[in-house]
Structure formats: C-alpha cells, structure tokens
C-alpha positions as CSV (number, residue, x, y, z in Angstrom):
1,M,-53.0,14.0,0.5
2,S,-55.2,14.1,-2.5
3,E,-59.1,13.8,-2.4
4,V,-61.6,12.6,-4.8
5,K,-62.6,14.7,-7.6
6,A,-64.9,14.3,-10.4
7,G,-63.2,12.0,-12.9
8,D,-60.7,10.7,-11.2
9,T,-60.4,6.6,-11.2
10,V,-60.9,5.0,-7.3
11,S,-61.1,2.2,-6.1
12,I,-63.1,1.4,-2.8
13,H,-64.4,-1.5,-0.5
14,Y,-68.4,-1.8,0.1
15,T,-71.3,-3.3,1.9
16,G,-74.9,-2.5,0.6
17,T,-78.2,-3.0,3.4
18,L,-81.0,-2.7,2.6
19,N,-83.8,-0.4,5.4
20,D,-83.7,-3.7,7.6
21,G,-79.8,-4.4,7.6
22,S,-80.2,-7.0,5.1
23,V,-76.9,-7.5,3.0
24,F,-77.4,-7.1,-0.6
25,D,-73.9,-6.8,-1.6
26,S,-70.5,-6.9,-0.2
27,S,-67.3,-6.2,-2.3
28,E,-65.4,-7.8,0.3
29,G,-63.3,-10.7,0.1
30,N,-63.4,-10.0,-3.3
31,E,-61.8,-7.3,-5.3
32,P,-62.4,-4.2,-4.9
33,L,-64.4,-1.9,-7.2
34,Q,-63.2,0.1,-9.2
35,F,-64.6,2.9,-11.5
36,T,-64.7,6.8,-12.8
37,V,-65.9,9.0,-10.4
38,G,-68.7,10.7,-12.1
39,S,-68.6,8.7,-14.9
40,G,-72.2,6.6,-14.1
41,Q,-70.5,3.8,-13.9
42,I,-72.5,3.4,-10.5
43,I,-75.7,4.1,-9.0
44,A,-75.7,8.1,-8.5
45,G,-76.3,8.6,-4.7
46,L,-72.9,7.1,-3.6
47,D,-71.3,8.3,-6.6
48,K,-72.1,11.9,-5.1
49,A,-71.1,10.9,-1.9
50,L,-67.0,9.8,-2.9
51,P,-66.2,13.5,-3.8
52,G,-64.2,14.9,-0.6
53,M,-62.8,11.6,0.3
54,T,-59.1,11.0,1.0
55,V,-57.2,7.4,0.4
56,G,-58.1,5.0,4.0
57,E,-61.5,7.1,4.6
58,E,-64.5,5.2,5.6
59,K,-68.2,6.3,5.4
60,T,-71.7,5.4,5.4
61,V,-74.2,7.0,3.0
62,N,-77.8,6.7,2.6
63,V,-79.1,6.2,-1.2
64,P,-82.3,6.9,-1.8
65,A,-84.3,4.6,-3.8
66,D,-84.3,7.6,-6.5
67,E,-80.8,8.2,-6.6
68,A,-80.1,4.5,-6.9
69,Y,-81.7,2.5,-9.2
70,G,-85.6,5.0,-9.3
71,Q,-89.1,3.7,-8.1
72,K,-90.7,0.6,-9.6
73,D,-92.5,1.5,-12.6
74,P,-95.8,-0.3,-12.8
75,R,-95.4,-0.1,-16.7
76,A,-92.8,-2.9,-16.0
77,M,-95.6,-5.7,-14.3
78,Q,-96.1,-7.4,-17.6
79,P,-99.6,-10.4,-17.3
80,V,-98.7,-13.1,-19.0
81,P,-100.9,-16.0,-20.1
82,R,-100.4,-19.2,-17.7
83,E,-100.4,-21.5,-20.7
84,Q,-97.2,-20.1,-22.2
85,F,-94.7,-20.8,-20.1
86,P,-93.3,-24.6,-20.2
87,A,-94.6,-27.3,-17.5
88,D,-90.9,-27.9,-16.2
89,I,-91.1,-24.0,-15.4
90,P,-91.9,-23.4,-11.4
91,L,-94.4,-21.1,-11.2
92,E,-93.3,-19.4,-7.4
93,I,-93.1,-15.5,-6.4
94,G,-90.0,-14.4,-6.6
95,I,-88.0,-16.7,-9.2
96,Q,-85.6,-15.2,-11.6
97,L,-86.6,-16.2,-15.0
98,Q,-84.8,-15.2,-18.9
99,V,-87.4,-14.2,-21.6
100,Q,-86.6,-12.7,-25.1
101,T,-88.2,-9.2,-26.0
102,P,-90.2,-9.4,-29.1
103,N,-86.7,-7.5,-30.8
104,G,-84.9,-10.0,-29.0
105,Q,-83.1,-8.9,-26.2
106,V,-82.8,-11.2,-23.1
107,M,-83.6,-9.2,-19.9
108,S,-83.9,-11.2,-16.6
109,V,-87.8,-10.6,-15.0
110,S,-88.9,-12.5,-11.4
111,I,-92.5,-13.9,-10.8
112,A,-94.6,-10.8,-9.1
113,E,-97.7,-12.4,-9.0
114,V,-99.5,-16.4,-9.9
115,G,-103.1,-16.2,-11.0
116,E,-105.5,-19.1,-12.6
117,E,-105.3,-17.4,-15.5
118,A,-102.0,-14.8,-16.1
119,V,-98.4,-14.8,-13.8
120,V,-97.5,-11.2,-13.5
121,L,-93.6,-10.7,-14.8
122,D,-91.7,-8.4,-13.2
123,A,-88.6,-6.3,-15.0
124,N,-87.8,-3.8,-12.9
125,H,-84.9,-4.0,-11.1
126,P,-84.9,-6.3,-7.9
127,L,-84.1,-3.2,-6.0
128,A,-86.4,-0.7,-7.1
129,G,-88.1,1.8,-5.2
130,K,-85.7,0.8,-1.8
131,D,-83.1,3.1,0.1
132,L,-79.5,1.6,0.0
133,T,-76.9,1.7,2.5
134,F,-73.7,1.8,1.9
135,A,-70.6,1.0,4.1
136,I,-67.6,1.9,2.2
137,K,-64.1,2.7,2.7
138,L,-61.7,4.1,-0.2
139,L,-58.5,1.9,-1.2
140,S,-56.7,4.2,-4.3
141,I,-57.7,7.4,-6.2
142,N,-55.9,7.2,-9.9
C-alpha cells in the first residue's frame, strides 16, 4: 500500500478543534480538502503530519500555534479614532470588518477593544496564538 510523500496530491476529511473542544472548521458534509503535500497550501503542522499515512488511515494531530497561524502580533493591533467609523457600524468586540489599507488592499479585521476615543482593530488571523487539534482521515493519494 502506498504512503503519502511530499509532492503527492491528497484528499482528506478533517475536523479542527480548539483546546476547549469547540470545532472551528470541518470538511464533513462538504467536499474533502485536496492539496499537494509539502507545497505550503495548508498550515505547516498539519502538512508535516501526512507523510507516511496510507489511504483510509485516521489520526489526530496536535498543532502548536507556531505551526498553525503563528502567535498574535501586537503590531497587528491598531487604534482608530472612533469618529472614523460610520454610525451604522456596531462597535462591539468581536465584530468582523473589511478595511482598505492605504495601498488599496482589502483585509479582514476584528474589533478587539472599544474605548471612548478609539476602537482597536485586530488584523491577526482569528486563530493566531491558538494551539489546534485536527482529526484527519486520508481519502486518496494521487
């Protein structure tokens, strides 16, 4: 039976959970995730767990934050004067917004803090700083 190696295109089903057991993402009920192993298309900690697996094999992989979405970067937290927000945008912690950078790039941010004078926007990935667990099943090797 063949084993996964770098450069193989594989299909997997997965369920990703946080340390508290809550599910943050899953392919169950959807098309499987297909990607080339070792190509950087998925987070490093999950990518490096696949070599050596065989079709039909299941495993649980613990991925530390540094091999997932990295640690939270304090430089990605930016205060914005409160008056720069339109009145129709609810200023609540956790709300996701799309902002445009000075060079025209659109990026997702979330509201991290709401103060009297400023609102702190967080451009870190929502899973930055979190250790992740993935239950995976290898469906195919191409």
